[in-house]
Every structure is written in C-alpha cells, then in structure tokens.
NUTI-705794 format. One record per residue (C-alpha): residue in one letter; x, y, z. Coordinates in steps of 0.1 Angstrom, whole numbers, plus 2048, in hexadecimal, padded with zeros to 3 digits. Example, Ala and Ser with C-alpha at 12.3 -4.5 7.8 and 13.67 -1.06 7.14 Angstrom:
LUMMI residuo east north up
LUMMI A 87B 7D3 84E
LUMMI S 889 7F5 847
***
This chain:
LUMMI residuo east north up
LUMMI X 800 800 800
LUMMI X 81C 818 80A
LUMMI X 83F 813 7FB
LUMMI X 85F 827 7FF
LUMMI X 87B 81F 7E7
LUMMI X 89E 82E 7EF
LUMMI X 88E 84E 7FB
LUMMI X 8A4 86B 806
LUMMI X 895 88D 80F
LUMMI X 8AB 8AC 812
LUMMI X 89B 8CE 81A
LUMMI X 8A9 8EE 80A
LUMMI X 8C7 8FB 81D
LUMMI X 8C7 8DD 835
LUMMI X 8EA 8CF 83B
LUMMI X 8DE 8AB 83D
LUMMI X 8C0 897 830
LUMMI X 8A2 893 846
LUMMI X 89C 870 838
LUMMI X 8B9 85B 82A
LUMMI X 8B6 83C 813
LUMMI X 894 831 821
LUMMI X 887 810 814
LUMMI X 865 807 824
LUMMI X 845 7F5 81A
LUMMI X 825 7F5 82E
LUMMI X 80B 7DC 824
LUMMI X 7E5 7E2 821
LUMMI X 7D4 7DE 843
LUMMI X 7F4 7E4 857
LUMMI X 7F7 7FB 875
LUMMI X 81A 808 875
LUMMI X 829 81E 891
LUMMI X 843 838 889
LUMMI X 85C 840 8A5
LUMMI X 87A 855 8A9
LUMMI X 88A 873 8BB
LUMMI X 87A 895 8B9
LUMMI X 885 8A5 898
LUMMI X 891 883 889
LUMMI X 87C 886 86A
LUMMI X 85B 875 873
LUMMI X 845 891 866
LUMMI X 85A 892 846
LUMMI X 853 86D 840
LUMMI X 82E 871 847
LUMMI X 82B 88E 82F
LUMMI X 83D 87B 814
LUMMI X 81F 863 813
LUMMI X 805 87C 807
LUMMI X 81D 891 7F2
LUMMI X 821 8AF 809
LUMMI X 846 8A6 806
LUMMI X 852 8B4 7EE
LUMMI X 834 8C5 7DD
LUMMI X 82C 8DC 7FB
LUMMI X 84C 8DC 810
LUMMI X 865 8DE 7F4
LUMMI X 887 8CE 7F6
LUMMI X 895 8B1 7E3
LUMMI X 884 88F 7E3
LUMMI X 89A 873 7D5
LUMMI X 88D 850 7D0
LUMMI X 868 847 7CD
LUMMI X 849 847 7E4
LUMMI X 82A 835 7D8
LUMMI X 808 832 7E9
LUMMI X 7EF 819 7DA
LUMMI X 804 819 7BB
LUMMI X 804 83F 7B7
LUMMI X 826 851 7B5
LUMMI X 827 86F 7CC
LUMMI X 83F 881 7B4
LUMMI X 824 883 799
LUMMI X 805 884 7B1
LUMMI X 804 8A3 7C7
LUMMI X 7F0 8A2 7E7
LUMMI X 7CE 8AB 7D7
LUMMI X 7D1 88C 7C0
LUMMI X 7D8 876 7DE
LUMMI X 7BC 883 7F4
LUMMI X 7A4 867 7EC
LUMMI X 7BF 84D 7F7
LUMMI X 7D2 85E 813
LUMMI X 7C3 86F 831
LUMMI X 7DB 882 847
LUMMI X 7D6 891 86A
LUMMI X 7F2 8AA 873
LUMMI X 802 8AF 895
LUMMI X 7EF 8D0 89A
LUMMI X 7CA 8C8 891
LUMMI X 7C0 8ED 890
LUMMI X 7D8 8F2 873
LUMMI X 7C2 8DC 85D
LUMMI X 79F 8E9 866
LUMMI X 78D 8FD 84C
LUMMI X 769 8FF 859
LUMMI X 758 90C 879
LUMMI X 747 8EE 88A
LUMMI X 74F 8C9 891
LUMMI X 734 8BC 879
LUMMI X 73E 8D4 85D
LUMMI X 762 8C9 860
LUMMI X 759 8A4 85E
LUMMI X 746 8AB 83E
LUMMI X 75E 8C3 82D
LUMMI X 776 8AA 81F
LUMMI X 75A 896 80F
LUMMI X 74C 8B5 7FF
LUMMI X 76D 8BC 7EF
LUMMI X 76E 899 7E1
LUMMI X 74A 89C 7D4
LUMMI X 73A 880 7E8
LUMMI X 714 87C 7E7
LUMMI X 702 88F 803
LUMMI X 6F1 86F 810
LUMMI X 712 85D 813
LUMMI X 721 87B 824
LUMMI X 705 87C 83E
LUMMI X 70A 857 846
LUMMI X 730 85A 849
LUMMI X 72D 878 860
LUMMI X 716 866 878
LUMMI X 72C 847 878
LUMMI X 74B 85C 87F
LUMMI X 73A 870 89B
LUMMI X 731 84F 8AD
LUMMI X 753 83F 8A5
LUMMI X 767 85B 8B5
LUMMI X 74F 866 8D0
LUMMI X 748 888 8C0
LUMMI X 722 887 8BF
LUMMI X 71D 89D 8DD
LUMMI X 732 8B9 8CF
LUMMI X 727 8B7 8AA
LUMMI X 71B 8DB 8AA
LUMMI X 737 8EA 8BF
LUMMI X 74E 904 8AF
LUMMI X 771 8F6 8A9
LUMMI X 781 913 8BC
LUMMI X 76D 909 8DB
LUMMI X 77A 8E5 8DC
LUMMI X 795 8D8 8F4
LUMMI X 7B5 8CB 8E5
LUMMI X 7A9 8A7 8E6
LUMMI X 788 8AF 8D6
LUMMI X 79A 8C1 8BA
LUMMI X 7B0 8A2 8B5
LUMMI X 793 88B 8B2
LUMMI X 781 8A2 89A
LUMMI X 7A0 8A4 884
LUMMI X 7A2 87E 882
LUMMI X 77D 87C 87B
LUMMI X 77F 896 85E
LUMMI X 798 87F 84D
LUMMI X 785 85E 854
LUMMI X 765 86B 843
LUMMI X 777 86C 822
LUMMI X 77C 847 824
LUMMI X 7A2 845 81C
LUMMI X 7B6 826 817
LUMMI X 7D4 833 82A
LUMMI X 7D2 847 84A
LUMMI X 7F0 85B 855
LUMMI X 7F1 868 878
LUMMI X 80A 880 888
LUMMI X 808 87C 8AE
LUMMI X 7E2 874 8AF
LUMMI X 7E0 86F 8D5
LUMMI X 7F7 88B 8E0
LUMMI X 7DA 8A2 8EC
LUMMI X 7C3 886 8F8
LUMMI X 7BD 87A 91B
LUMMI X 7C4 855 921
LUMMI X 79F 84B 91D
LUMMI X 79A 85F 8FD
LUMMI X 7BB 852 8EF
LUMMI X 7AF 82E 8F5
LUMMI X 78E 836 8E3
LUMMI X 7A0 845 8C5
LUMMI X 7B9 828 8C3
LUMMI X 79D 80F 8C6
LUMMI X 78B 820 8A9
LUMMI X 7AB 81F 894
LUMMI X 7AF 7FA 89C
LUMMI X 78B 7F3 890
LUMMI X 793 805 86F
LUMMI X 7B2 7F0 86A
LUMMI X 7A2 7CF 873
LUMMI X 780 7D4 864
LUMMI X 786 7EA 846
LUMMI X 7AA 7E2 83E
LUMMI X 7B6 806 842
LUMMI X 7DB 80B 841
LUMMI X 7E7 821 85D
LUMMI X 809 831 863
LUMMI X 80B 846 883
LUMMI X 827 859 894
LUMMI X 824 85B 8B9
LUMMI X 83A 865 8D6
LUMMI X 824 856 8F1
LUMMI X 82D 832 8E7
LUMMI X 81F 823 907
LUMMI X 7FC 829 8F8
LUMMI X 801 81A 8D6
LUMMI X 81E 802 8D3
LUMMI X 809 7E3 8DC
LUMMI X 7F2 7EA 8BF
LUMMI X 80D 7ED 8A4
LUMMI X 814 7D2 88A
LUMMI X 834 7E2 881
LUMMI X 84B 7FD 890
LUMMI X 85F 815 879
LUMMI X 87B 825 88B
LUMMI X 88D 844 87D
LUMMI X 8B1 846 887
LUMMI X 8C3 867 88E
LUMMI X 8D3 866 86C
LUMMI X 8B2 863 85A
LUMMI X 8B4 83E 852
LUMMI X 898 826 85B
LUMMI X 896 805 86D
LUMMI X 875 7F2 86D
LUMMI X 867 7D1 877
LUMMI X 855 7BF 894
LUMMI X 84E 7D7 8B1
LUMMI X 862 7C3 8CB
LUMMI X 880 7BF 8B4
LUMMI X 882 7E4 8AA
LUMMI X 87B 7F2 8CC
LUMMI X 896 7DD 8DD
LUMMI X 8B0 7F6 8D0
LUMMI X 89B 814 8C5
LUMMI X 8A6 837 8D2
LUMMI X 883 83B 8E2
LUMMI X 86E 822 8F5
LUMMI X 850 823 90C
LUMMI X 855 81C 931
LUMMI X 84A 7F7 930
LUMMI X 863 7F0 914
LUMMI X 87F 803 927
LUMMI X 875 7EF 945
LUMMI X 879 7CF 931
LUMMI X 89B 7DA 923
LUMMI X 8A8 7E2 946
LUMMI X 89D 7C1 955
LUMMI X 8A9 7AD 936
LUMMI X 886 79F 930
LUMMI X 882 788 912
LUMMI X 86C 78B 8FE
LUMMI X 86B 7B0 903
LUMMI X 848 7BA 911
LUMMI X 833 7D2 8FB
LUMMI X 817 7D7 913
LUMMI X 80F 7D8 939
LUMMI X 800 7B5 936
LUMMI X 820 7A7 926
LUMMI X 836 7B7 941
LUMMI X 821 7AA 95E
LUMMI X 823 787 94F
LUMMI X 848 788 94B
LUMMI X 84F 797 96D
LUMMI X 836 781 981
LUMMI X 852 76E 992
LUMMI X 866 78E 99A
LUMMI X 848 79E 9A9
LUMMI X 83E 77F 9BD
LUMMI X 860 77E 9CD
LUMMI X 861 7A3 9D3
LUMMI X 85E 7AC 9F8
LUMMI X 84A 7CB A02
LUMMI X 866 7D5 A1A
LUMMI X 87A 7DF 9FB
LUMMI X 861 7FB 9F4
LUMMI X 871 81D 9FB
LUMMI X 857 832 A0E
LUMMI X 868 854 A0D
LUMMI X 859 863 9EE
LUMMI X 859 85A 9C9
LUMMI X 86D 862 9AA
LUMMI X 868 886 9A1
LUMMI X 85C 892 9C3
LUMMI X 86E 8B1 9CF
LUMMI X 87F 8A9 9F0
LUMMI X 878 8CB A02
LUMMI X 855 8CF A0F
LUMMI X 841 8EB 9FF
LUMMI X 83E 90A A13
LUMMI X 832 92C A08
LUMMI X 80F 92E 9F9
LUMMI X 811 93D 9D6
LUMMI X 7EF 934 9C7
LUMMI X 7CD 935 9D9
LUMMI X 7B0 928 9C4
LUMMI X 792 92F 9DB
LUMMI X 772 91D 9CF
LUMMI X 776 92A 9AB
LUMMI X 75B 924 990
LUMMI X 75F 92F 96C
LUMMI X 742 92F 952
LUMMI X 740 933 92D
LUMMI X 71C 93F 928
LUMMI X 707 923 939
LUMMI X 723 90A 938
LUMMI X 736 905 959
LUMMI X 75A 8FD 950
LUMMI X 769 900 973
LUMMI X 752 8F9 991
LUMMI X 75B 903 9B5
LUMMI X 780 8F9 9B4
LUMMI X 795 900 9D2
LUMMI X 7BB 8FA 9D0
LUMMI X 7D9 907 9E3
LUMMI X 7FC 905 9D3
LUMMI X 81D 90C 9E3
LUMMI X 841 912 9D9
LUMMI X 855 8F3 9CF
LUMMI X 836 8DF 9C5
LUMMI X 832 8CE 9A3
LUMMI X 80D 8C9 99F
LUMMI X 7FE 8B5 982
LUMMI X 7DB 8BF 977
LUMMI X 7CB 8A1 966
LUMMI X 7A8 898 959
LUMMI X 795 890 93A
LUMMI X 796 8A7 91B
LUMMI X 77E 8C3 921
LUMMI X 77E 8BF 947
LUMMI X 789 8E3 94E
LUMMI X 7AF 8E1 951
LUMMI X 7B7 8FC 938
LUMMI X 79B 912 945
LUMMI X 7A9 910 968
LUMMI X 7CC 919 95C
LUMMI X 7BF 936 948
LUMMI X 7AD 943 967
LUMMI X 7CC 93F 97C
LUMMI X 7DF 955 963
LUMMI X 7C4 96F 960
LUMMI X 7B8 966 93C
LUMMI X 796 95D 94A
LUMMI X 782 96E 966
LUMMI X 775 957 982
LUMMI X 74E 958 982
LUMMI X 74E 94F 9A6
LUMMI X 76A 94C 9C1
LUMMI X 78C 95C 9C2
LUMMI X 7AE 956 9B2
LUMMI X 7CE 963 9C2
LUMMI X 7F0 95C 9B3
LUMMI X 814 964 9BA
LUMMI X 829 96D 9D9
LUMMI X 811 989 9E2
LUMMI X 7F2 974 9D9
LUMMI X 7E3 98D 9C0
LUMMI X 7C5 98A 9A9
LUMMI X 7D4 983 986
LUMMI X 7B5 98E 972
LUMMI X 7B9 9B1 963
LUMMI X 7DD 9B3 96E
LUMMI X 7F6 9C5 956
LUMMI X 80D 9AD 943
LUMMI X 82D 9B8 953
LUMMI X 81F 9B5 976
LUMMI X 80E 994 96E
LUMMI X 82F 984 963
LUMMI X 83D 989 986
LUMMI X 821 974 995
LUMMI X 819 958 97C
LUMMI X 824 94B 95A
LUMMI X 811 935 942
LUMMI X 81F 91E 926
LUMMI X 800 916 910
LUMMI X 7F8 8F6 8FE
LUMMI X 807 904 8DE
LUMMI X 827 912 8ED
LUMMI X 832 921 8CC
LUMMI X 814 939 8CD
LUMMI X 829 94E 8E6
LUMMI X 846 953 8CE
LUMMI X 846 96F 8B5
LUMMI X 86A 97B 8B0
LUMMI X 87F 970 892
LUMMI X 89B 961 8A6
LUMMI X 8A1 94F 8C7
LUMMI X 8B6 96C 8D2
LUMMI X 89A 984 8CA
LUMMI X 882 970 8DF
LUMMI X 89A 970 8FD
LUMMI X 8A1 995 8FA
LUMMI X 87C 99D 8F9
LUMMI X 875 987 917
LUMMI X 890 99A 92B
LUMMI X 880 9BB 922
LUMMI X 85D 9B1 92A
LUMMI X 868 9A3 94C
LUMMI X 87F 9C0 954
LUMMI X 89A 9A6 959
LUMMI X 8BF 9A9 954
LUMMI X 8CA 9A4 930
LUMMI X 8D3 980 92A
LUMMI X 8BB 972 944
LUMMI X 8A5 95F 92C
LUMMI X 8C2 953 917
LUMMI X 8D3 945 937
LUMMI X 8B3 932 940
LUMMI X 8B1 924 91C
LUMMI X 8D5 918 91E
LUMMI X 8CC 907 93F
LUMMI X 8AE 8F5 930
LUMMI X 8BB 8EE 90C
LUMMI X 8DF 8F8 907
LUMMI X 8EF 8FE 8E5
LUMMI X 8D2 90E 8D2
LUMMI X 8DE 927 8B8
LUMMI X 8D1 94A 8C0
LUMMI X 8CB 952 89B
LUMMI X 8B3 934 897
LUMMI X 88F 93C 890
LUMMI X 879 930 8AC
LUMMI X 863 91D 894
LUMMI X 881 908 889
LUMMI X 887 8FB 8AB
LUMMI X 87D 8D8 8B6
LUMMI X 85F 8D4 8CD
LUMMI X 876 8D0 8EB
LUMMI X 88B 8EE 8E3
LUMMI X 86D 903 8DC
LUMMI X 85E 8F9 8FE
LUMMI X 87F 902 90F
LUMMI X 87F 924 8FE
LUMMI X 85C 92C 909
LUMMI X 864 921 92D
LUMMI X 882 938 92C
LUMMI X 86D 955 920
LUMMI X 853 94F 93B
LUMMI X 86D 94A 957
LUMMI X 881 969 94F
LUMMI X 869 97C 967
LUMMI X 86E 961 982
LUMMI X 848 95B 989
LUMMI X 843 946 9A8
LUMMI X 827 933 996
LUMMI X 82D 922 974
LUMMI X 810 912 961
LUMMI X 814 8FA 944
LUMMI X 7F9 8ED 92E
LUMMI X 801 8CC 91D
LUMMI X 827 8D4 91D
LUMMI X 834 8B3 90F
LUMMI X 821 8B1 8ED
LUMMI X 83B 8A9 8D3
LUMMI X 856 89F 8EC
LUMMI X 867 87C 8EA
LUMMI X 871 868 909
LUMMI X 894 877 90C
LUMMI X 885 89A 907
LUMMI X 86C 893 923
LUMMI X 888 887 93A
LUMMI X 89A 8A8 935
LUMMI X 879 8BB 93A
LUMMI X 874 8A9 95B
LUMMI X 897 8B4 966
LUMMI X 88E 8D8 95D
LUMMI X 86E 8D7 971
LUMMI X 87F 8C8 990
LUMMI X 899 8E4 98F
LUMMI X 87E 8FE 98D
LUMMI X 86D 8EF 9AB
LUMMI X 88D 8EE 9BF
LUMMI X 893 913 9B6
LUMMI X 871 91B 9C7
LUMMI X 859 91C 9A9
LUMMI X 837 90B 9AC
LUMMI X 830 8F7 98D
LUMMI X 80D 8ED 982
LUMMI X 80A 8D9 961
LUMMI X 7EA 8CE 950
LUMMI X 7F3 8AE 93F
LUMMI X 7E6 88C 932
LUMMI X 80A 87F 933
LUMMI X 808 866 950
LUMMI X 82C 85C 94C
LUMMI X 838 880 950
LUMMI X 822 883 96F
LUMMI X 831 864 97E
LUMMI X 854 870 97A
LUMMI X 84E 895 983
LUMMI X 830 89E 998
LUMMI X 82F 89E 9BE
LUMMI X 80A 8A3 9BE
LUMMI X 7ED 89C 9A6
LUMMI X 7CB 8AD 9A3
LUMMI X 7B1 89C 98D
LUMMI X 793 8B0 982
LUMMI X 773 8A3 970
LUMMI X 757 8B9 963
LUMMI X 769 8D7 972
LUMMI X 76B 8C9 995
LUMMI X 788 8BB 9AA
LUMMI X 783 896 9AF
LUMMI X 7A5 88D 9BC
LUMMI X 7C2 8A0 9CC
LUMMI X 7E0 890 9DC
LUMMI X 803 882 9D9
LUMMI X 80B 874 9B7
LUMMI X 811 850 9C3
LUMMI X 7EF 84F 9D4
LUMMI X 7DA 860 9B9
LUMMI X 7E7 851 998
LUMMI X 7EF 82E 9A5
LUMMI X 7CB 82A 9B0
LUMMI X 7BD 835 98E
LUMMI X 7BB 81C 972
LUMMI X 7B8 839 959
LUMMI X 7D5 84E 965
LUMMI X 7ED 834 973
LUMMI X 80F 833 960
LUMMI X 81B 812 950
LUMMI X 833 808 96B
LUMMI X 819 80D 986
LUMMI X 802 7F5 974
LUMMI X 81F 7DC 96F
LUMMI X 82A 7DD 993
LUMMI X 808 7DF 9A4
LUMMI X 802 7DC 9C2
LUMMI X 825 7EA 9C9
LUMMI X 826 810 9C7
LUMMI X 840 816 9AC
LUMMI X 839 830 990
LUMMI X 859 831 97C
LUMMI X 871 819 96B
LUMMI X 88F 823 980
LUMMI X 87D 81D 9A1
LUMMI X 86E 7FB 996
LUMMI X 88F 7EE 987
LUMMI X 8A3 7F8 9A6
LUMMI X 88A 7E6 9BC
LUMMI X 88A 7C7 9A7
LUMMI X 8B0 7C3 9A9
LUMMI X 8BF 7DD 992
LUMMI X 8BB 7CC 970
LUMMI X 8D4 7D6 955
LUMMI X 8E7 7F7 958
***
C-alpha cells in the first residue's frame, strides 16, 4: 500500500538530509508505529506519503514514494486526497469551517460525495469518536482533546485507504486516547485501513502496532516487529525500558506482558524493601510560603459552569499536577489563575503578596504568575532567539542576559540567531519557560507542556521542573501525561466537570486510579512504585 524506495529528502539550505536511503513497505491493513527522537524526521516521512514533501515543503526528494500505486512525484496532495487522509500535529491548522459537524462534512463536499452518503458517514463518525454531544459546538470553543478527535473524524469521513496520524493522542486524556485507538483498531481490523502513526507517548500505542518504524539520528530507518526494533531504539516507553533494565526476554510490550514476566520477582519481593520516605520526583524540602489561594472559585461561560467551587492552596516548592478528562476545566482554572478569566464566584489570590491577577497590568502580573500555554509557540513573536530573550528581559525589567542565562540552563547550545519556529519542540518549550521565568514569578503554570517531547526530552524537562521547585517556585502543570506526573509531581489534583474529586500525594492519588496510574504502578501493583528507576532498584538493580 505504501512503498519507499531509496528515499532521501534534503531541505533547502539544510546541511544534512532529513531522511536518508529509506526503504520501507507497509502492507494493506497494517498498523505501523513511527518512532524517533524529536526532530529526527518523523513528520517529513509522514508528509512524503501524501505528497506534501516536496510539493508543498520544497527541498529535494530522491528515490520514489508510491501510495496505492500512485507516485507522489507526479501526484500532488490534491490528487491523493481520496486515498490518503492526514491528521497534522496541530489539529487547528487543518480546520476550515466553524463547527464540528461542518468540519466532518467539508472533506466529503470537496470530493463531491452524495449528500445522503455524507449524512450517514457524519453520523457514523460522530458515534465512533464520541463527538455526538458537541456536534454543534464552535471549533474554537473545544478543548485540545476534542479538537484532536474532530480532526481525526474529518479525515475518516472521506473514507481513505491510508490514514496518516502525527501524534494523534498527544492532547487526549487516557480515556479519550483509548477510545480513539480502539476506533482506529476497528478501522484496521474491520475495513482493512492502512495506518501509519507517529507518537511520542508510546506507552499508549505500542501494544497495538503490527510494525515499528524507527528513524535513527542520521535519517536512516530501521523497521520490523515491535519487540525487535524497540529492544535497541533510541526511545522506548516505561514498560519496555523496565524490561530492558531487568533483562526480560521476550521484551514486554504491555503491562499484561510485564506482569506475567515479573510474576516470580514480585512474588519473592518483600514489602520491607519499599522505601517510605517519598517517591521519585518529590522535592525533599517541605512546602512553606502560600503563593496561591483559590478560594471557592467558580467560572462560567454563559450558562455553562466550567469551574465549580474549587478551593486550592499552593505553596512554594510544590510541583502540583492538575489532571482530569478533556473539557473538565483544567485550562479554564489556569487561565483564571493568571487573570485571563474573571472568577464568577469566589476569590483568586496569586504571588508572594497574594494579589488578584484579574485586570493587573502585564509588567506587574509577570512578578506574580507566569503561564506557558498549550501552544507554547504562541508566546514567541521575535525573529531570533536572541530577540525573544532581550524582549523578555525588557518586559520583566530584568538584568540584560537573564532570559538567555535561563535558556542555557534548560537547553544549552541554542544559536541565538535561530528563528524560534525552527527550534525543536523541547527547545521551544525551554525558550518560552526562560521568557516566563525572567520575571521570577513565584507561581508558574504550564498547560500540557510535554506535547511533542520524546522520553529523553521529558527527562530533561523533569530536571528543569525540579530545579525550579528547589529555587522556590511553585509549579502547577495541567497534563494528561501520567508518566511525567509519576516522575515529577509531589501532589496531584484531579478535577471532573469543574470540581475537585481528588487532591493528595502523587503516590496515593495516581496509584489508586486505573485511568491515571503510570505503567510501572500497574506492573508493580500492589507495591507503591511509580517509576522505572524505583522499581528496578527494588527488584535487584537489573542491568546498568
């Protein structure tokens, strides 16, 4: 169905190819998972399938890419639209209408499909992806996860033979991600759809893959059975890293596999080996000064109550994870804490002086609280990294070089003349963090900060957060990334329908939740381990 023959892609002015001598064939009805480090060329490979590379991106394409027998050299994207459906990493970038239902129908209108067929496909897709309740909602009013499902649905209604997905679950809560992946599986098994998906959160998808395609740092490709490729791949989910470290054979791909292969180890494990003095990622010093007081706050949009009577108290040195389903009110709460929304009821006080952020001037607000939004790049407007850092210093009335010094601490070696849009996801996130922290706000809020980050990138990000907490910042991150929470957060707050339903130490809250528990917690249950390092050490150290 998809065939790459000696494909090399080199972008204009790039010193090295993004893809190098790629030979790959994906059969009809196969679900292939594309893995690799951030910036390794995954998006380039995906865009080669529907002709965006090179017809839209430019650059030199050597070799041959064919899809259902059609050569992408001679068939631009519009002539492959009936065969290939593609969902980009940023779903909003592909939307062209105003509401969910209109977006689902638009692609079929462009292909000239009969109205009765269109109606049936729209209804089927609404049910398949759980979108029926929001069919009339404006796209701009949707949560990140709802937008992602709508983007997938808009492609599925055109009935493609090949579905290409760039991080399809990155904005979804664990439950919604399982629903989407189950729907994709049904399309593969029941309709013979060929799927190629790139994903950083491999713990969610690797067990479903028929084949893993790994892009190496030099742009070459290795592919084969998931266990064989992931045994030495540069990125791997926790359960596979766990298997590697313990020398398990065969390598487990799922929690179920890992529990079976460690049954003897866990049976012989004595509870006295459990370390009780905290967990991985917990800051040792007890939180002290109160820097955020959320006093029975409610926020409404018209008649819709997005946040309902939430009371929270945050202190310096805490790393608090805010979790919950898509649309549960996480982003609304963060926006209220930074003054972008006014509380309908209750009181918000932020910063060392516990001031009300709503209506506060920008320069003053920066001294109390900083927000890194879901799309971190939205905060960047200068033409160079140096320009962004200098602007941040001016806005914060900080000493020249403050933001650049922070950036070098988080992601050293970035060329100051680089355009911010040319940075990797991890570098861009580090730059935005440096911009926000130039004013030294005691409270730092992050909304889905790890979208687009691979596992090594998340480990570095965890280190950055822990350093910030040790320096006296209070960190609150709204996230669906349970593995990040396990390694980083000292406290977890779960909200549902705008209300707090759980608030406590990470090991108590996530380990007791089937939905939000990390992989290692599920493997090691009933023992309270959340990370690979802690579990491997307890079980005898494994391989170095």
